[in-house]
C-alpha positions in Angstrom: 15.6 -3.2 31.9 13.7 -0.7 29.8 14.7 0.2 26.2 15.5 3.9 25.5 14.9 5.2 22.0 16.5 8.3 20.7 13.8 10.5 19.2 15.3 14.0 18.7 18.5 14.6 16.8 19.2 18.1 17.9 18.1 21.7 18.0 16.0 22.8 14.9 16.1 19.3 13.5 13.0 17.3 12.5 11.9 14.4 14.6 13.2 11.1 13.4 12.3 7.7 14.8 13.8 4.5 13.4 14.2 6.1 9.9 10.7 7.7 9.8 10.8 11.5 9.5 8.4 14.2 10.7 4.7 13.5 9.7 5.3 9.9 8.6 5.5 8.9 12.3 1.9 10.2 12.7 0.8 8.5 9.5 2.1 5.1 10.7 0.5 5.6 14.2 -2.9 6.5 12.7 -2.7 3.6 10.3 -2.0 1.2 13.2 -5.0 2.5 15.1 -7.2 2.1 12.0 -6.0 -1.5 11.6 -6.9 -2.2 15.3 -10.4 -0.8 14.7 -10.7 -2.9 11.5 -9.6 -6.0 13.4 -12.2 -5.4 16.1 -14.9 -4.8 13.5 -14.1 -8.0 11.6 -13.9 -10.0 14.8 -17.3 -8.7 16.0 -18.8 -9.5 12.6 -17.9 -13.2 13.3 -15.1 -13.8 10.8 -12.6 -16.5 11.9 -9.8 -15.1 14.1 -7.1 -16.6 11.8 -8.6 -14.8 8.8 -8.7 -11.5 10.8 -5.2 -11.8 12.0 -3.9 -12.8 8.6 -5.6 -9.9 6.9 -4.4 -7.4 9.5 -0.8 -8.7 9.2 -0.8 -8.3 5.5 -2.4 -4.8 5.6 0.0 -3.9 8.5 3.0 -5.0 6.5 1.8 -3.0 3.5 1.3 0.0 5.7 4.8 -0.1 7.2 6.5 -0.7 3.8 4.5 2.1 2.1 5.1 4.6 5.0 8.9 3.9 5.0 8.9 4.3 1.2 7.2 7.6 1.4 9.5 8.8 4.1 12.6 7.8 2.0 11.2 9.2 -1.2 9.9 12.6 0.0 11.7 13.3 3.2 10.4 15.9 5.7 8.8 18.4 3.4 8.9 16.7 0.0 5.4 15.3 0.0 3.9 18.7 0.7 6.0 20.2 -2.1 4.9 17.5 -4.5 1.2 18.1 -3.6 1.6 21.8 -4.0 3.4 21.3 -7.4 0.4 19.4 -8.7 -1.9 22.4 -8.0 0.2 24.8 -10.2 -1.2 25.4 -13.6 0.8 23.9 -16.5 0.4 27.0 -18.7 -0.6 30.6 -18.2 -2.4 32.2 -21.1 -2.1 35.9 -21.7 -4.0 37.5 -24.6 -2.6 41.0 -24.2 0.9 42.4 -24.5 0.2 45.1 -21.9 1.7 42.9 -19.2 5.1 42.9 -20.8 5.2 46.6 -21.9 7.1 49.1 -19.9 5.2 52.3 -18.9 
């Protein structure tokens, strides 16, 4: 019997899958694809298969843990807000009082 996963929570709600929200689902999927390509490259280079599998398992575990941590910490839009906040200047210098004077 096939397993059915609930993906959407409702109208105008962000996609959530097993605790991952919005763009973090794509980040995890892209990371897994990169790990598959890395495994294939290491295997083609002639590294022992146990070493390749061990390295990919460690990196995969780190990927999943980090992705879930980001999803929990920032939520749906929080990471975009944090990146935008870093681009704001700390101070605005104004050498003239004309800005604050009423005309």
